[in-house]
C-alpha positions in Angstrom: -18.6 -54.4 -19.3 -20.8 -51.6 -18.8 -23.2 -51.1 -20.9 -24.9 -47.2 -21.2 -28.5 -46.9 -20.7 -30.5 -46.1 -23.7 -31.0 -42.4 -24.9 -35.4 -43.1 -25.0 -37.0 -44.9 -22.2 -38.1 -47.6 -24.2 -41.6 -48.1 -21.6 -43.2 -51.7 -22.2 -46.1 -49.7 -20.8 -48.8 -52.0 -19.9 -52.7 -51.7 -20.5 -53.7 -50.6 -17.2 -51.1 -48.4 -17.0 -51.6 -47.1 -20.4 -55.2 -46.6 -19.2 -54.4 -44.8 -15.7 -51.7 -42.6 -17.8 -54.8 -41.8 -19.9 -56.6 -40.9 -16.9 -54.9 -39.3 -15.3 -53.6 -36.6 -18.2 -57.2 -36.1 -18.7 -58.0 -35.1 -15.0 -55.2 -33.3 -14.5 -55.5 -31.0 -17.6 -58.8 -29.8 -16.3 -56.6 -28.3 -13.5 -56.2 -24.5 -13.1 -53.5 -24.0 -11.6 -51.4 -25.3 -13.9 -48.5 -22.7 -15.9 -48.6 -22.1 -19.6 -45.7 -24.6 -19.7 -47.2 -27.7 -17.7 -50.4 -27.7 -19.8 -48.2 -28.0 -23.3 -46.7 -30.6 -21.9 -49.3 -32.4 -20.6 -50.9 -32.1 -24.1 -48.4 -33.6 -25.6 -48.5 -36.4 -23.2 -52.3 -37.1 -23.8 -51.6 -37.0 -27.9 -48.5 -39.2 -27.8 -51.1 -41.8 -25.5 -53.8 -41.5 -27.7 -51.5 -42.4 -30.8 -49.4 -44.9 -29.8 -51.6 -46.2 -26.7 -48.8 -49.3 -24.8 -45.8 -48.3 -27.5 -45.7 -44.8 -26.6 -42.0 -44.3 -26.0 -41.0 -41.5 -23.6 -37.2 -40.3 -23.1 -35.8 -40.5 -19.4 -36.4 -36.7 -18.5 -40.2 -37.0 -20.0 -40.6 -40.1 -17.8 -39.9 -38.2 -15.2 -41.8 -34.7 -15.7 -44.7 -36.9 -16.3 -44.3 -38.9 -13.3 -43.9 -36.2 -11.2 -46.5 -33.7 -12.7 -49.1 -36.9 -12.4 -48.1 -38.0 -9.5 -47.6 -41.7 -10.5 -46.7 -44.0 -8.2 -43.6 -46.6 -9.3 -44.7 -49.3 -11.5 -43.9 -52.9 -11.3 -41.5 -54.6 -12.6 -43.5 -56.8 -15.4 -42.5 -60.5 -15.8 -41.0 -61.6 -19.4 -41.6 -64.9 -21.1 -38.2 -66.0 -19.9 -39.1 -64.8 -16.3 -42.2 -67.3 -16.2 -40.5 -70.1 -17.7 -37.8 -70.3 -15.1 -38.9 -68.9 -12.0 -36.6 -67.8 -9.7 -36.3 -69.4 -5.8 -36.4 -66.3 -3.6 -33.5 -65.9 -1.5 -33.5 -67.4 2.1 -32.7 -64.7 4.7 -29.7 -64.8 6.3 -29.7 -65.7 10.0 -28.6 -62.4 12.1 -25.3 -62.1 13.3 -24.8 -62.4 17.4 -21.4 -60.7 16.4 -21.8 -56.8 15.8 -20.9 -55.8 12.6 -16.6 -55.0 12.4 -15.7 -52.2 9.4 -12.5 -53.0 8.4 -10.2 -50.3 7.7 -8.4 -50.2 4.3 -4.8 -49.2 5.2 -3.8 -46.3 2.5 -0.6 -47.0 1.1 2.8 -45.3 2.3 3.9 -42.2 0.1 7.3 -42.7 -1.1 9.3 -40.1 1.1 7.6 -41.9 4.0 8.9 -45.3 3.4 11.8 -46.7 5.4 15.1 -46.2 3.8 18.2 -48.1 5.2 20.8 -44.8 6.3 24.3 -45.2 4.6 25.8 -42.8 7.0 25.0 -39.5 9.3 22.2 -36.7 8.5 24.5 -34.1 7.2 22.0 -31.6 8.3 21.5 -33.2 11.8 25.5 -32.8 11.9 25.3 -29.2 10.7 22.7 -28.1 13.2 24.5 -29.6 16.0 27.4 -28.0 15.3 25.9 -24.5 15.1 24.2 -25.6 18.6 27.6 -26.5 20.0 29.1 -22.9 18.7 26.4 -20.4 19.5 27.6 -20.2 23.4 31.1 -19.8 22.6 30.3 -17.3 20.2 27.9 -15.3 22.5 30.9 -15.2 24.7 33.4 -13.8 22.3 31.1 -11.2 20.9 30.2 -9.9 24.5 33.8 -9.7 25.0 34.7 -7.7 22.2 31.8 -5.3 22.8 33.6 -5.0 26.1 36.8 -3.9 25.4 35.2 -1.9 22.2 33.3 0.2 25.1 36.5 0.9 27.4 39.0 1.4 24.3 37.3 2.3 21.1 35.3 5.2 21.9 37.0 7.5 20.4 37.4 6.0 16.9 33.8 5.1 16.5 31.7 7.9 17.7 28.7 8.7 15.3 28.2 13.1 14.5 25.6 13.3 17.2 27.7 11.3 19.9 30.9 13.5 19.2 28.5 16.9 19.4 27.1 15.8 22.7 30.7 15.3 24.1 32.2 18.3 22.1 29.8 20.8 23.4 26.4 22.5 21.8 24.7 20.4 18.9 25.0 23.8 16.7 26.9 26.8 15.6 25.8 29.9 13.9 27.7 31.7 11.2 28.6 35.3 11.8 30.7 36.5 8.8 28.6 37.2 5.7 30.0 34.6 3.4 31.9 31.9 5.1 33.6 28.9 2.9 32.9 25.1 3.6 35.7 23.5 2.9 36.5 19.8 2.5 39.4 19.6 5.4 40.4 21.4 8.4 42.7 24.3 6.4 43.2 26.6 3.7 44.8 24.4 1.3 41.2 22.1 0.8 39.1 22.5 -2.2 35.8 25.0 -1.3 32.6 22.6 -1.4 30.2 25.9 -0.9 29.5 28.8 1.2 27.4 29.7 3.8 25.8 33.4 5.0 25.7 34.9 7.7 23.0 33.4 10.6 23.3 29.7 8.8 22.3 27.6 11.3 24.9 24.2 11.3 25.4 21.1 13.2 28.8 20.8 15.1 30.7 18.0 14.9 34.1 18.5 16.3 37.3 20.9 16.5 40.6 20.5 15.4 42.3 23.5 16.0 40.8 26.5 14.4 38.2 24.5 12.5 35.1 23.1 13.0 33.3 20.2 11.0 30.3 20.5 10.8 26.9 19.5 8.9 25.2 21.8 7.0 23.3 22.3 3.1 26.3 21.2 1.4 26.9 18.5 3.3 29.8 17.1 6.0 32.7 19.6 5.9 35.0 22.2 8.0 34.8 26.0 8.6 36.8 28.0 10.5 35.7 28.5 14.3 36.2 31.9 14.2 33.4 32.7 11.8 30.8 30.5 14.3 29.2 31.2 17.4 27.5 28.8 20.3 25.2 31.9 21.1 21.7 30.6 19.6 20.1 33.9 21.8 22.4 36.4 19.2 20.6 35.0 16.3 17.4 33.4 17.5 16.1 35.2 20.7 16.2 38.5 19.2 15.1 37.6 15.4 12.0 36.0 17.0 10.6 38.3 18.5 11.6 41.2 15.7 10.3 38.6 13.0 7.9 36.0 14.2 10.3 33.1 13.2 9.7 29.7 13.8 11.3 26.9 13.3 10.1 23.8 12.0 10.9 20.4 10.8 10.5 18.6 7.2 7.3 17.0 8.7 5.7 19.7 9.4 5.4 21.5 5.7 3.4 20.5 3.6 4.1 21.6 -0.2 0.9 22.8 -1.9 2.9 24.1 -4.9 5.9 26.0 -5.9 5.1 29.0 -3.7 2.5 27.8 -1.1 2.3 25.6 2.0 0.6 24.1 4.2 1.4 23.8 7.7 0.7 21.5 10.8 -1.3 22.5 13.3 -2.1 25.8 11.5 -5.5 26.8 9.9 -4.2 28.7 7.4 -1.9 28.3 4.2 1.3 30.4 3.6 2.1 32.4 0.3 5.8 33.0 0.3 6.5 36.3 -0.6 9.1 38.0 -3.4 8.7 35.6 -6.1 6.3 33.3 -8.1 6.1 30.0 -9.3 4.0 28.5 -12.0 0.3 27.6 -11.2 -0.6 23.7 -10.6 -4.3 24.6 -9.5 -5.4 26.9 -12.4 -2.2 26.6 -14.9 -3.2 28.8 -18.4 -1.3 25.9 -20.9 0.2 22.4 -20.2 3.6 24.0 -20.5 2.6 26.1 -16.9 0.9 22.8 -15.8 4.6 20.6 -16.1 6.6 23.8 -14.9 4.3 23.8 -11.8 4.9 20.3 -11.2 8.9 20.8 -11.8 8.6 24.1 -8.8 6.9 22.1 -6.6 8.9 18.6 -6.5 11.8 20.9 -6.4 10.4 22.5 -3.0 10.1 19.6 -1.3 13.2 18.3 -1.8 14.8 20.8 -0.9 12.9 21.0 2.5 13.8 17.2 3.5 17.3 18.3 2.5 17.4 21.3 5.1 19.2 20.9 8.3 17.4 24.2 9.7 14.2 24.8 8.7 12.4 28.9 9.2 9.7 30.3 8.7 9.2 34.0 9.2 5.7 35.5 8.9 5.4 39.0 6.8 2.6 40.9 6.5 0.7 40.4 3.6 -0.2 43.3 0.7 -3.8 43.8 1.6 -5.9 47.0 2.1 -5.8 47.8 6.2 -7.6 45.3 7.8 -8.8 42.4 5.7 -5.4 40.3 6.4 -7.1 37.3 7.8 -9.8 37.3 5.8 -10.2 35.9 2.0 -10.5 39.7 1.1 -6.7 39.5 1.3 -4.7 36.7 -0.7 -7.8 34.3 -0.1 -7.5 33.8 3.6 -3.8 33.1 3.2 -0.9 34.0 5.4 2.2 35.2 4.0 5.7 34.1 4.8 9.3 33.8 4.0 10.9 30.5 4.0 14.4 30.2 4.6 16.6 26.4 4.3 19.7 26.3 6.1 19.6 30.4 5.9 19.2 30.5 2.1 15.6 32.1 0.7 14.1 29.3 -1.1 12.6 31.7 -3.9 15.7 32.4 -4.6 16.9 29.0 -5.0 13.9 28.4 -7.2 13.9 32.1 -9.5 18.3 31.2 -10.2 16.9 27.4 -11.3 14.2 29.2 -13.5 11.3 27.7 -12.0 10.4 31.1 -10.7 9.9 34.3 -11.1 10.9 37.4 -8.8 7.3 39.1 -7.8 7.9 42.2 -5.0 4.4 43.1 -3.9 3.7 46.9 -2.4 2.1 47.4 0.9 -1.3 47.2 0.5 -1.6 45.7 -3.4 0.6 43.5 -6.0 1.3 44.3 -9.5 0.2 42.1 -12.1 2.0 38.3 -12.2 4.7 37.7 -13.4 6.6 34.5 -15.0 5.1 33.7 -19.0 5.2 29.7 -18.5 3.8 29.1 -22.0 6.4 30.8 -24.4 
């Protein structure tokens, strides 16, 4: 049975030990290096020993602190009357062993999951792994033969749109008619899925008779070949030389708001002309802020889904000699953005996300569109 140590350190102080502690206390209290707490502690200890003498009772913490402050030596254990009556013989020293001491290491118990268990039958996991390794080489040979057969005889029916366009001719076609229908199939009996205007660029896939399969903003469909042309120079070179038009990728454009763009590798932003979208930077009301966010998100979606993106730079409506400075359109450029041949301004206006806004040669009227009503 293990007994807990009593809370109080019942010290049977001897007369000599008590006198030593009192002398040390008196000397230590005369030291000027003590702090306030140490001085109060030693003063309390001095009062205790003056009042109770050899019967003074201290706790373990009090005795350790007193021992540290007074730098006392450890007191020798006192012999009781029972020890004096029954003296114990001093133990005889053990003879020095000539053999080096060896440490006996205890063996750790083996965990249950590592103990030996008799095997009743073959391990199913090992059987499965062996079967997989045995089947790997035959399956590899089968797939290799199938790939070779497919490469020799199955190309016509497994071509992707990009492969078919490269095998059949130019990658793009341009619409030559003013408004041309795009249908679900190669014939007038198929449903119309959309209309494309003159100059719209579409991705060429394949030809079937007098019809051409294309990919446009309306998706996959068919158009009459008589209204398509592969002469890129007819629709691009002349337009670029006269109107300063650039082909862009969606990754080149960062949409600031519904009518302002940031173009990669171009220092000035571009203000799209012909329409005015709600403001998101300085809206007049919460409704305009919400409408501006919708117009911005819609313009981003249109750009991401477009096949052809054309930005045409136009002259800003500013005083002569001020274009490109902060006095003209806050230093921004002006332009028209067309996605698959359609002006984004007209798209946003038709969806109620922008208002028509036409400027003169050197100035613009007050902004249109009351988004707070």
